[in-house]
KELO-762165 format. One record per atom (N, C-alpha, C, CB): residue in three letters; x, y, z. Coordinates in steps of 0.2 Angstrom, whole numbers, plus 5000, padded with zeros to 4 digits. Glycine has a CB too. Example, Ala and Ser with C-alpha at 12.3 -4.5 7.8 and 13.67 -1.06 7.14 Angstrom:
BEGIN
ALA506649725039;ALA506249785039;ALA506649845039;ALA505749785045;SER506449895035;SER506849955036;SER506450005039;SER507049975029;
***
This chain:
BEGIN
MET509252924667;MET508652884670;MET508652854674;MET508352834668;ASN508252854679;ASN508252774684;ASN507652744684;ASN508352774691;ALA507752694688;ALA507152634686;ALA506552664688;ALA507252574691;GLN506452724691;GLN505752764694;GLN505652804689;GLN505852814702;GLY506252804683;GLY506052864678;GLY506352934679;GLY505352874678;HIS506652944685;HIS506953024685;HIS507553024682;HIS506953064691;ILE507553064681;ILE508153094676;ILE508853104681;ILE507953174672;MET509153044680;MET509953064685;MET510453104683;MET510453004686;PRO510553154686;PRO511153204688;PRO511853174685;PRO511153234697;THR512153204680;THR512953174679;THR513353174686;THR513353224673;ALA513653124686;ALA513853104692;ALA514553144691;ALA513753014693;ASP514953164687;ASP515453194686;ASP515453254685;ASP515753154681;ARG515553284692;ARG515553354693;ARG516353374694;ARG515253374700;PRO516553434696;PRO516953424700;PRO516953434707;PRO517353444699;ALA516253454710;ALA516053474718;ALA516053384720;ALA515053524720;THR515853344715;THR515853284717;THR516353224719;THR515653264714;ARG516753264711;ARG517653234712;ARG517853244720;ARG518253304706;LEU517953334722;LEU518253364728;LEU518053314733;LEU517853424730;ALA517453274734;ALA516953244738;ALA517353204740;ALA516353234736;THR517353174733;THR517653104732;THR518353084735;THR517553104726;ARG518753134733;ARG519253144737;ARG519453154742;ARG519453174736;LEU519053184746;LEU519053204753;LEU518753144757;LEU518653264754;SER518453124754;SER518253044759;SER518752994758;SER517453004756;PHE519252984752;PHE519652954755;PHE520152974758;PHE519752934752;LEU520553054756;LEU520853074761;LEU520853074770;LEU520853134759;VAL520053084772;VAL519753054779;VAL520152984783;VAL519053044777;ALA519952934775;ALA519952864778;ALA520752864781;ALA519852814772;GLY521052894776;GLY521652874776;GLY521952904783;GLY521952894769;PHE521752974783;PHE522053014788;PHE521752994796;PHE521953104786;GLY521252964794;GLY521052944801;GLY521252874805;GLY520252944800;ILE521552824799;ILE521852774802;ILE522552794803;ILE521752704799;ALA522752854799;ALA523452854801;ALA523652884808;ALA523952894795;CYS523152914810;CYS522752944819;CYS523052914825;CYS521852934820;TRP522852854822;TRP522852794828;TRP523452774828;TRP522552734827;ALA523852764824;ALA524352734824;ALA524852744828;ALA524452744820;PRO525152814829;PRO525452824834;PRO525252824844;PRO525752894832;LEU524452814843;LEU524052794849;LEU524352754851;LEU523452774849;VAL524652684848;VAL524652634852;VAL525052624857;VAL524752594849;PRO525752664857;PRO525952654863;PRO525752684869;PRO526352654862;PHE525452734869;PHE524952754873;PHE524552714875;PHE524552804872;ALA524152694874;ALA523552654874;ALA524052584877;ALA523152644865;LYS524652554874;LYS524652494879;LYS525052504887;LYS525052444874;ALA525252574885;ALA525652604892;ALA525052604899;ALA525852704891;ARG524552674893;ARG523852674899;ARG523552594903;ARG522952704894;LEU523352534898;LEU523152494899;LEU523552434905;LEU523052474892;GLY524252454905;GLY524752414906;GLY524652344904;GLY524852424912;VAL524452324899;VAL524452224894;VAL525052234890;VAL523752194888;ASP525052174891;ASP525952154888;ASP525552134879;ASP526352044894;ASP526152124877;ASP525952104868;ASP525452074866;ASP526252054864;GLY525352014872;GLY524851944868;GLY524251994868;GLY524651854872;VAL524052024874;VAL523352074875;VAL523552144869;VAL523252104885;LEU523652164871;LEU523852224862;LEU523652184858;LEU524652244860;GLY523952124857;GLY523752114849;GLY523052084847;GLY524352064846;MET522652074855;MET522152024852;MET521752104852;MET521751954858;LEU521752154855;LEU521452244855;LEU521652244846;LEU522052334862;LEU522152224845;LEU522252274837;LEU521552204833;LEU523552254831;LEU521752164833;LEU521252114832;LEU520452134831;LEU521352064837;CYS520252164835;CYS519552184837;CYS519552274834;CYS519352164847;LEU519852294830;LEU520052344825;LEU520052294819;LEU520852364828;GLY520052254817;GLY520252214810;GLY519452174808;GLY521052134811;LEU519152144814;LEU518652114815;LEU517952164812;LEU518852094824;GLY518152214817;GLY517752284815;GLY517352304809;GLY518052324815;SER518352294806;SER518152314798;SER517652274793;SER518652334794;VAL518152204795;VAL517952164791;VAL517052154791;VAL518452104793;LEU516852124796;LEU516052134798;LEU515852184793;LEU515852164805;ALA515952264795;ALA515552304794;ALA515552314784;ALA515852364799;MET516052294782;MET516452304774;MET515852244772;MET517552274772;LEU515852174774;LEU515352134773;LEU514452174771;LEU515252104779;ALA514452224778;ALA513652234775;ALA513552304773;ALA513052234781;THR514352334772;THR514252404767;THR514052394761;THR515052434765;GLY514152344757;GLY513752334750;GLY513052314749;GLY514152294745;VAL512752284754;VAL512052274754;VAL511852344756;VAL511852214759;LEU512152374762;LEU511752434763;LEU511752494757;LEU512052464770;SER512452504754;SER512552534748;SER512052514744;SER512952524746;ALA511952454742;ALA511552444736;ALA510852444737;ALA511652374734;LYS510552494746;LYS509752484746;LYS509752554746;LYS509252454752;TYR510052574748;TYR509952644752;TYR510752704748;TYR509952634764;GLY511052694742;GLY511552714741;GLY512252744743;GLY511352734740;ALA512852744741;ALA513252784746;ALA513452814750;ALA513452804744;LYS513152894747;LYS513052944750;LYS513152924761;LYS512352964747;PRO512252914761;PRO512352914768;PRO512752874773;PRO511852894769;ILE513052804767;ILE513352774770;ILE514152794772;ILE513252724767;ILE514452854769;ILE514952904769;ILE514852924773;ILE515152944763;LEU514452964774;LEU514253004780;LEU514153004785;LEU513953024780;ALA514052924788;ALA513852914794;ALA514652864797;ALA513252874793;SER514952834790;SER515652804794;SER516052864794;SER516252754789;GLY516252904790;GLY516552984790;GLY516353004797;GLY516353034784;PHE515953034797;PHE515853074804;PHE516052984811;PHE514553124804;GLY515852944811;GLY516052894813;GLY516652884815;GLY515752844810;ILE517152874812;ILE517852894812;ILE518052944815;ILE518052904806;ALA517753034813;ALA517853054818;ALA517653074825;ALA518053064816;LEU517153044828;LEU516953024834;LEU517152994840;LEU516652994832;THR517252914836;THR517552884839;THR518352874841;THR517452854838;LEU518652924838;LEU519452934839;LEU519652944845;LEU519852994836;PRO519252984847;PRO519253014853;PRO519352954859;PRO518553074855;LEU518952914858;LEU518552864863;LEU519152814865;LEU517852814858;LEU519852814859;LEU520352764860;LEU520852794867;LEU520752764853;THR520752864866;THR521052904872;THR520852884879;THR520752974873;LEU520152894879;LEU519852884884;LEU519852804887;LEU519252924883;ALA519652744884;ALA519552694887;ALA520152674893;ALA519552664881;GLY519652644898;GLY520252624902;GLY520452564904;GLY520252654908;THR520052524901;THR519952464903;THR520052414894;THR519152464907;PRO520452354896;PRO520452334888;PRO520052314884;PRO520752304886;LEU519252294889;LEU518552274887;LEU518252344881;LEU517952274896;THR518352394885;THR518052464883;THR518652484875;THR518252534892;LEU519252484876;LEU519552504873;LEU519552424867;LEU520052544877;GLY519452374866;GLY519152314861;GLY518452354858;GLY518952234865;ILE518152384861;ILE517352394858;ILE517552454854;ILE516552404866;ALA517852494859;ALA518052574854;ALA518452554849;ALA518552634859;LEU518952514847;LEU519352494844;LEU518952464837;LEU519752444848;ALA518452404836;ALA517852364835;ALA517452434829;ALA517352334845;LEU517352484834;LEU516852534831;LEU517252584827;LEU516352574838;PHE517752584829;PHE518452634824;PHE518252584822;PHE519352654826;GLY518652534820;GLY518752494813;GLY518152454810;GLY519252424816;ALA517452494812;ALA516852454808;ALA516852524804;ALA515952414814;SER516852574808;SER516752644804;SER517252664797;SER516952704809;LEU517952634798;LEU518452634795;LEU518352584786;LEU519052594800;GLY518152544790;GLY518052494783;GLY517252494780;GLY518252414784;THR516752514785;THR516252554779;THR516352594775;THR515752594780;LEU516652634776;LEU516952714773;LEU517352694766;LEU517652754778;ASP517752624768;ASP518252614763;ASP517952584759;ASP518852574765;VAL517352554759;VAL516752504753;VAL516552564750;VAL515952454755;ALA516252604756;ALA515652644751;ALA515952714747;ALA514852654756;MET516552714750;MET517152754746;MET517252744738;MET517752724748;ASN517352684738;ASN517752644731;ASN517052644728;ASN518252554733;ILE516452644731;ILE515552654727;ILE515552704725;ILE514852644731;HIS515652734728;HIS515452814727;HIS515952834719;HIS515852874736;ALA516552824722;ALA517252834717;ALA516952804710;ALA517952774720;ILE516952764709;ILE516552694702;ILE515952734700;ILE516052594706;GLU515552754704;GLU514952794698;GLU515052874697;GLU513952804701;VAL515652904701;VAL515752964698;VAL516352944691;VAL516053014705;GLU516752904693;GLU517352884685;GLU516852884680;GLU517852794684;LYS516352814679;LYS515952804674;LYS515552864669;LYS515452774677;ASP515652904673;ASP515252984668;ASP515753034665;ASP514753034674;ALA516353004671;ALA517053044667;ALA517253034661;ALA517653044671;PRO517653074660;PRO518153074650;PRO518653024650;PRO518853154647;LYS519053024656;LYS519552994658;LYS519652984664;LYS519953014656;PRO519952924666;PRO520052894671;PRO520352924677;PRO520252834669;LEU519752904683;LEU520152944690;LEU520152914695;LEU519953004691;MET520252854696;MET520052834702;MET520952824704;MET519552764700;SER521352824701;SER522052804702;SER522152874708;SER522652804695;GLY521952924705;GLY522052994710;GLY521653004716;GLY521753064706;PHE520852964715;PHE520752944722;PHE521052914727;PHE520452914721;HIS521452854725;HIS521652814730;HIS522352864734;HIS521852734725;ALA522552904729;ALA523152934728;ALA522952964736;ALA523253004721;GLN522353004737;GLN522153044741;GLN522253014749;GLN521353054739;TYR522152934747;TYR522152904754;TYR522952904757;TYR521852824755;SER523252894754;SER523852904756;SER524352944758;SER524052884754;ILE524053024755;ILE523953084757;ILE523853104763;ILE523653104754;GLY523253064764;GLY522953084771;GLY523353024775;GLY521953074771;GLY523452984773;GLY523852944779;GLY524552974781;GLY524052854776;PHE525052994776;PHE525553034776;PHE525253114781;PHE525653044768;ALA524753164782;ALA524653194782;ALA524353174792;ALA524353214777;GLY523953154793;GLY523753124800;GLY524453104804;GLY523253064798;ALA524753054800;ALA525653044802;ALA525753104807;ALA526353034795;MET526053164801;MET526553214802;MET526053284808;MET526953254793;ILE525453284807;ILE525053324812;ILE525353274817;ILE524153324812;VAL525153224819;VAL524953194824;VAL525753184829;VAL524653114821;THR526053184824;THR526753184829;THR527053264830;THR527453124824;LEU526753294826;LEU526853354828;LEU526653414833;LEU526653364824;LEU525953374833;LEU525653384839;LEU525953344846;LEU524853354838;PHE526153284845;PHE526753264852;PHE527053294852;PHE527153204852;SER527253294848;SER528153334850;SER528053394851;SER528653334843;ALA527653444852;ALA527453504855;ALA527053494863;ALA527053524849;ASN527053434866;ASN527053434873;ASN526053414873;ASN527353514876;VAL525653404866;VAL525053404866;VAL524853334868;VAL524753434859;GLY524253324873;GLY524253264876;GLY523553224870;GLY524053264884;PRO523853164870;PRO523453114866;PRO522753124867;PRO523753044867;LEU522353174871;LEU521553164868;LEU521453234867;LEU520853134873;LEU521753264870;LEU521653344863;LEU521953334856;LEU522253444867;THR522653284855;THR522753284849;THR522153264844;THR523253244849;THR521853204847;THR521253174842;THR520753204843;THR521053104842;LEU520653254846;LEU520153314847;LEU520253354842;LEU520253344852;VAL520853384839;VAL521153424834;VAL521053384828;VAL521853444834;CYS521253294828;CYS521153294820;CYS520453284820;CYS521653234816;SER519953254826;SER519353234823;SER518853294823;SER519153184827;GLY519153354825;GLY518853424821;GLY519053434814;GLY519153504825;MET519653424812;MET519853414805;MET519353384800;MET520453374806;MET519253314804;MET518853264799;MET518253304799;MET518753184802;LEU517953324802;LEU517253324805;LEU517153394798;LEU517253354816;VAL517453424800;VAL517553484795;VAL517653474787;VAL518153524797;ALA517953404787;ALA518053404778;ALA517153354776;ALA519153324774;MET517153314781;MET516553264780;MET515953334780;MET516453204788;ALA515953364783;ALA515353424784;ALA515453454776;ALA515653504792;PHE515853474773;PHE515953494764;PHE515753464762;PHE516353514761;THR516053374762;THR515753324757;THR515053334756;THR515753244760;TRP514653354763;TRP514053324763;TRP513753334757;TRP513653324768;PRO513653414758;PRO512853414748;PRO513353394742;PRO512453534744;ARG513953394743;ARG514353364736;ARG514253314734;ARG514853364735;LEU513953264739;LEU514053194737;LEU513353174733;LEU514053144744;LEU513353114727;LEU512953104725;LEU512353084728;LEU513153074721;ALA511853094728;ALA511353074734;ALA510953004728;ALA510653164735;THR511052984723;THR510852934721;THR511152894717;THR510452944719;VAL511952904718;VAL512452844719;VAL512152774720;VAL512852864724;GLN512252734715;GLN512352644717;GLN511552624722;GLN513252624725;ALA511152654719;ALA510352654723;ALA510152604719;ALA509852724723;GLU509952514717;GLU509952464717;GLU509252434717;GLU510452444721;ASP508952384713;ASP508452364715;ASP508552294714;ASP507852394713;GLY509152264714;GLY509352194712;GLY509152154719;GLY510252184708;PRO509652104721;PRO509452054726;PRO510252104730;PRO509451954723;LEU509952094738;LEU510352114742;LEU510852084746;LEU509952134744;PHE511052034742;PHE511651994743;PHE511851914739;PHE511451984750;VAL512151934736;VAL512451894731;VAL513151854730;VAL512651944726;MET513251804733;MET513751764734;MET514251784729;MET513651694734;PRO514951804728;PRO515451844726;PRO515751764719;PRO516151864734;ARG515651774713;ARG515751744707;ARG516151764702;ARG515351724704;GLY516351704698;GLY516351724692;GLY516851784693;GLY515751734689;ILE517051834688;ILE517751844688;ILE517751914695;ILE517951874677;VAL517351914699;VAL517251944703;VAL517751924707;VAL516651954704;VAL517551844708;VAL518051804713;VAL518851824712;VAL518051724711;LEU519051814705;LEU519751834704;LEU519951904702;LEU520051794698;LEU519751954701;LEU519852034705;LEU519852034713;LEU519152074703;ALA519551984716;ALA519651984723;ALA519951954724;ALA519251974727;ALA520451904722;ALA521051864723;ALA521751914723;ALA521151784717;LEU521651954717;LEU522252004715;LEU522252044719;LEU522352034708;ALA521752084721;ALA521552134725;ALA521852104732;ALA520652154724;ALA521752044733;ALA521852004741;ALA522952004741;ALA521351894740;ILE523051994735;ILE523751974736;ILE524252024734;ILE523851914732;THR523952084731;THR524252164731;THR524152204738;THR523752204725;PHE523652174741;PHE523552204748;PHE524052174752;PHE522752184752;LEU524352124750;LEU524552054754;LEU525452084754;LEU524151964749;VAL525552094749;VAL526152134747;VAL526352194749;VAL526052134741;GLU525752244752;GLU525952284754;GLU525952294763;GLU525652334751;GLY525552244763;GLY525752244770;GLY526052204773;GLY525252234773;ALA526652154768;ALA527152144770;ALA527852164771;ALA527052104767;VAL527852234764;VAL528252274765;VAL528252314771;VAL528352314759;LEU527652334772;LEU527552364780;LEU527852334785;LEU526952374783;ASP527652294786;ASP527752234792;ASP528352214792;ASP527452174790;TRP528752204787;TRP529452144786;TRP530052194781;TRP529152054780;SER529952264780;SER530552274775;SER531052284779;SER530452334769;ALA530952324787;ALA531452354792;ALA531652274792;ALA531152404800;LEU531552224795;LEU531952184799;LEU532452144791;LEU531452124804;LEU531852144787;LEU532252134780;LEU533052134778;LEU532052184777;LEU532952214779;LEU533552254776;LEU534252244785;LEU533052374774;THR533952264789;THR534252244796;THR534652174796;THR533652244803;SER534052134794;SER534552064796;SER534952034790;SER534052004797;GLU534852074783;GLU535352054780;GLU535852084781;GLU535152054775;GLY535952144783;GLY536652204786;GLY536652244780;GLY537552154787;ARG535852274776;ARG535952334771;ARG535952394776;ARG535252334763;VAL535552394780;VAL535552464784;VAL535652444792;VAL534952504783;GLU535852494795;GLU536052494800;GLU535152504805;GLU536852554799;ALA534952474812;ALA534352464813;ALA533952534812;ALA534252424819;SER534152594814;SER534052674814;SER533652684809;SER534752714813;GLN534052664804;GLN533652654797;GLN533352594792;GLN533852674793;GLY532952564797;GLY532652504795;GLY532052544791;GLY532452444802;GLY531752604794;GLY531152614791;GLY531252634782;GLY530752664795;LEU531752654781;LEU531952704773;LEU531552654769;LEU532852724769;GLY531552594770;GLY531252534765;GLY530452574763;GLY531252424770;TYR529952554768;TYR529152554767;TYR529252644767;TYR528552514776;MET529652704768;MET529652764767;MET529552774759;MET530152804770;LEU530252724755;LEU530452734749;LEU529752704744;LEU531252694747;PHE529452634747;PHE529052624742;PHE528352664745;PHE528952534741;ALA528152694751;ALA527452734752;ALA527552784747;ALA527352754758;ILE528252824746;ILE528352884743;ILE528152854735;ILE529152924745;ALA528452824733;ALA528152794725;ALA527852764722;ALA528452774722;MET527252734727;MET526552734729;MET526352784726;MET526452724736;THR526452834731;THR525752904730;THR526152944724;THR525652984740;VAL526652934722;VAL526852964714;VAL526352934710;VAL527552944712;GLY526552864711;GLY526052824705;GLY525452824706;GLY526252744704;ARG525252804710;ARG524452864710;ARG524352914707;ARG524352884715;LEU524752964708;LEU524453024709;LEU524653024698;LEU524853104717;CYS524953004698;CYS525253004687;CYS524752924684;CYS526652974686;GLY524452894690;GLY524152844685;GLY523652834682;GLY524152814686;ASP523052904684;ASP522452924679;ASP522752934673;ASP522152994681;ALA523352974671;ALA523553004664;ALA523952914661;ALA524253104665;ILE524052894665;ILE524452814663;ILE523952784661;ILE524752774669;THR523652764663;THR522852724662;THR522552744657;THR522352724668;ALA522452804656;ALA521852844651;ALA522552834643;ALA521552964655;ARG523152834644;ARG523452814640;ARG523552764638;ARG523852824639;LEU523652704643;LEU523852644642;LEU523452594639;LEU523952624646;GLY522752604644;GLY522452554645;GLY522352514652;GLY522752544640;ASP521852464654;ASP521852424661;ASP522252404659;ASP521452384663;ARG522252344652;ARG522552294655;ARG523452304651;ARG521952214654;PRO523752344651;PRO524452364652;PRO524452374656;PRO524752394649;THR524052434660;THR524152454667;THR524452404672;THR523452484670;LEU524052344671;LEU523952294676;LEU524752234674;LEU522952254676;PHE524752214669;PHE525352204667;PHE525852234667;PHE525252194662;TRP525752294666;TRP526552294668;TRP526752324673;TRP526952314664;GLY526252354676;GLY526152374683;GLY526452294688;GLY525152394684;GLY526352244687;GLY526452184690;GLY527152164688;GLY525852134690;ILE527252184680;ILE528052164680;ILE528452224685;ILE528452164670;VAL528352284683;VAL528852314686;VAL529052314696;VAL528752374683;ALA528352294697;ALA528552264705;ALA528852194706;ALA527752254709;ILE528652154702;ILE529052104701;ILE529752094701;ILE528952074696;ALA530052144696;ALA530652174694;ALA530952204702;ALA530552234688;GLY530552254707;GLY530852274711;GLY530952214714;GLY530552324714;PHE530452164718;PHE530652134723;PHE531452064720;PHE529852084727;ALA531552084713;ALA532252044711;ALA532852084714;ALA532352044702;VAL532752164711;VAL533152194713;VAL533452204721;VAL533052224711;LEU532952194725;LEU532952204733;LEU533252144735;LEU532252224737;LEU533152104732;LEU533552034734;LEU534152024730;LEU533151964731;ALA534152044725;ALA534651984721;ALA535152064721;ALA534251934711;ALA535252134720;ALA535652154721;ALA536252164722;ALA535552154722;PRO536752184724;PRO537452164728;PRO537352224732;PRO538152154723;GLY537152274729;GLY537352354731;GLY536652384739;GLY537052424721;THR537052394741;THR536252414745;THR535752484744;THR536352424754;VAL536252524738;VAL535952584735;VAL535452554731;VAL536352644731;LEU535752514726;LEU535352474723;LEU534752414725;LEU535652454720;ALA535052374728;ALA534552354733;ALA533652394737;ALA535052354740;MET533852434740;MET533352484742;MET533052524737;MET533452524746;SER533152544730;SER532852554724;SER532152504722;SER533352544719;GLY532452444726;GLY531952374723;GLY531352414726;GLY531952284727;PHE531152434731;PHE530552474735;PHE530252524731;PHE530652504742;LEU530752554726;LEU530352594723;LEU529952584716;LEU530852634723;LEU530352534714;LEU530252494710;LEU529452454711;LEU530752474711;ILE529452404718;ILE528752384718;ILE528052444721;ILE528752334724;GLY528452474723;GLY527952544725;GLY527752564717;GLY528352624730;LEU528152574714;LEU527652614706;LEU527452554704;LEU528052664699;GLY527552484704;GLY526952434700;GLY526552444703;GLY527052364700;ALA526552424709;ALA525952394714;ALA525552484714;ALA526252344724;SER525652504713;SER525052584714;SER524552584711;SER525352654713;ASN524452554703;ASN523852564700;ASN523452514700;ASN523852584694;ILE523752454702;ILE523452384701;ILE522752374705;ILE524152314703;VAL522852414713;VAL522152394715;VAL521652464711;VAL522052404725;PRO521552504711;PRO521052554707;PRO520852524701;PRO521352624705;VAL521252504697;VAL521052444691;VAL520652394692;VAL521552404690;LEU520652354697;LEU520252294701;LEU519652334703;LEU520652264708;PHE519552404705;PHE519052424708;PHE518552464703;PHE519352464714;ARG518852474696;ARG518652504691;ARG518552424687;ARG519352564687;ARG518652384686;ARG518252334682;ARG517852304688;ARG518752264679;ALA517852314693;ALA517252274698;ALA516752334696;ALA517352264709;GLY516652374696;GLY516352424694;GLY515852404687;GLY516952484693;SER516152374681;SER516152364675;SER515852294674;SER516752384672;GLN515652244678;GLN515552194677;GLN514952184678;GLN515952174679;THR514652124676;THR514052124675;THR513752054680;THR514052124668;VAL513952014682;VAL513851964684;VAL513651974692;VAL514251934682;MET513652014695;MET513552034700;MET513352104702;MET514052024702;PRO513052154708;PRO512752204707;PRO513652244711;PRO511652204711;SER513752284706;SER514352314708;SER514752344716;SER514252364703;GLY514152364718;GLY514252374726;GLY514352324730;GLY513652384730;LEU513952264729;LEU514352204733;LEU515052164726;LEU513552134735;ALA514852174722;ALA515952164720;ALA516552204722;ALA516152184714;VAL516352294726;VAL516852314729;VAL516852284737;VAL516752394728;ALA516452274739;ALA516252264744;ALA516852204746;ALA515552244745;ALA516652144741;ALA516952094740;ALA517752084741;ALA516852104735;ILE517852144735;ILE518552144734;ILE518952184737;ILE518652154728;THR518552234742;THR518752264750;THR519052214756;THR517852304754;THR518652164754;THR518252124761;THR519052104759;THR517452064762;THR519252054754;THR519652014753;THR520452054753;THR519351994746;GLY520352124751;GLY520852144751;GLY521252184757;GLY520852154747;TYR520852174763;TYR520752194769;TYR521152124773;TYR520052224770;ALA520652074771;ALA520852004774;ALA521652004771;ALA520251944770;GLY521952004767;GLY522552004765;GLY523152034768;GLY522452014761;VAL522852094770;VAL523352134775;VAL523452114782;VAL522952204776;LEU522752074784;LEU522652084792;LEU523152004791;LEU521752084798;VAL523051954786;VAL523251874788;VAL523851874784;VAL522651814786;GLY523851884779;GLY524751894773;GLY525251924778;GLY524651974766;PRO525451944781;PRO526051954785;PRO526151914790;PRO526052014787;ALA525651904795;ALA525651824797;ALA526051764794;ALA524951804797;GLY525651774789;GLY525751694786;GLY526951704782;GLY524751674775;VAL526751774781;VAL527351794781;VAL528051784785;VAL527251834782;GLY527751784790;GLY528251764798;GLY528151684798;GLY527851824806;PHE527551674796;PHE527551584797;PHE528351564792;PHE526651544793;VAL528051574784;VAL528751544780;VAL529451574782;VAL528651554773;ALA529451624784;ALA529851654787;ALA530551594791;ALA529351704792;LYS529951594799;LYS530251534801;LYS530751484802;LYS530051524802;HIS530251454795;HIS530451384792;HIS530951384787;HIS529951354788;THR530951444783;THR531451454775;THR531851534775;THR530751454766;GLY531551574781;GLY531851634780;GLY531751684776;GLY532351624779;LEU531751754778;LEU531451804777;LEU531451814769;LEU531751854780;PRO532051804767;PRO532051824757;PRO531651764755;PRO532951824751;ILE531751704756;ILE531151654753;ILE530551684751;ILE530851594758;SER530351724759;SER529551734761;SER529451784756;SER529251774769;PHE529851834752;PHE529951874751;PHE529851874742;PHE530551894754;TRP530151814741;TRP530151804732;TRP529451764734;TRP530951754726;LEU529451724737;LEU528651694736;LEU528051764736;LEU528451624746;LEU528251814740;LEU527751864735;LEU527551894730;LEU527651904736;ALA528451894726;ALA528551894720;ALA528151854717;ALA529051894718;GLY528151774718;GLY527951744713;GLY527051724712;GLY528451684713;LEU526751764719;LEU526051774717;LEU525751844716;LEU525751744723;LEU526451884715;LEU526151934713;LEU526251914705;LEU526651994716;LEU526551864701;LEU526551844696;LEU525851844694;LEU526751794695;LEU525351824696;LEU524751804695;LEU524351874692;LEU524451764701;VAL524451934693;VAL524251984691;VAL524452014684;VAL524452024695;PRO525052014681;PRO525252024673;PRO524951944671;PRO526252044672;LEU524851874672;LEU524651824670;LEU523951824668;LEU524851784674;CYS523451864672;CYS522851864673;CYS522351924672;CYS522851854678;ALA523051984670;ALA522652064666;ALA522152024661;ALA523452134659;GLY522552004655;GLY522051994649;GLY521351954651;GLY522351954645;ILE521151924657;ILE520751884658;ILE520351944662;ILE520951814659;VAL520351974667;VAL520052044670;VAL519952094667;VAL520352084673;THR520152114661;THR520052174658;THR519852154652;THR520652214657;ARG519252084650;ARG519152084644;ARG518352124646;ARG519152004641;LYS517952134638;LYS517352174639;LYS516852114639;LYS517252224632;ALA516952074641;ALA516252014641;ALA516152004651;ALA516651904637;SER516652044654;SER516751994660;SER516152074664;SER517851994665;
***
């Protein structure tokens, strides 16, 4: 029963689970559709790498600013209208990225696209937390697995269309159509009452939420570093040829997806604390294998361990954000998502700065050191009193 005395429907229903999974799928699908468009945008505008980097920053800034606002809006209006607005927003702004003819218009389009992505990222996690609360078993890892699957699907479909000589605009229209259908399907199945709160609309992150956000930032930083630097690490160390540099991230991504698909069963059996503790330990062991193993095949298996170990850390952190009581859960989720995304944006640049002075292997050892905070803090963030 809510504050107005109305009976609240159960959040855990097959339809709401499916709608939540589709929201995560659309988020992963949307960002994956943009990545292959980057070379086309650079060629169309005739800009250098410096200008392109500034344009890509517009996407990140739009995402972060929108994330900060989403916690407030979700606390006031509920997650459903926010999910719908942002999901449709991704679909409608994606084709604009192929039409923008100047750096200014592309920057604006990227900011809008990024704002839609960031908003959906926060709102869908708020919705997922509410659905999981009424479920008899954990669901969060499975929801996050859909994001990874959406990323694979988006990259594959765009690549196939480009290989068939379909132009960028038509390709994005096809992908947008798929996302519009998915969001239309979720519309009546999302929870209308989820997460509408009467508390304050803004609360500074504090207490356990600060620690949850810091651990999320570290985990996202690891993911971003593997994405941006693993190929260079492998090729500079002579592990693989340049043409095979992407194998490391591919193994990492596959392991993370498999880990999240199995993560709900693992968490239900072990609990949040062991999942965080052993997940962190396995990921750290993966870094050790990657950096210290003598053979290439054995070293490459380190990416599998990193992906498996890290796969369920963030879903557990989001679950704990939903169960803590020091601030409204919607605002807590927004804080964790924003700091995590900041880790993805800023972290890889920090890795490059350290690598310039000490070498890339040292940078990866430092990542393992940061990741050690996850098992060390596992007991703190999973206390019932949080």
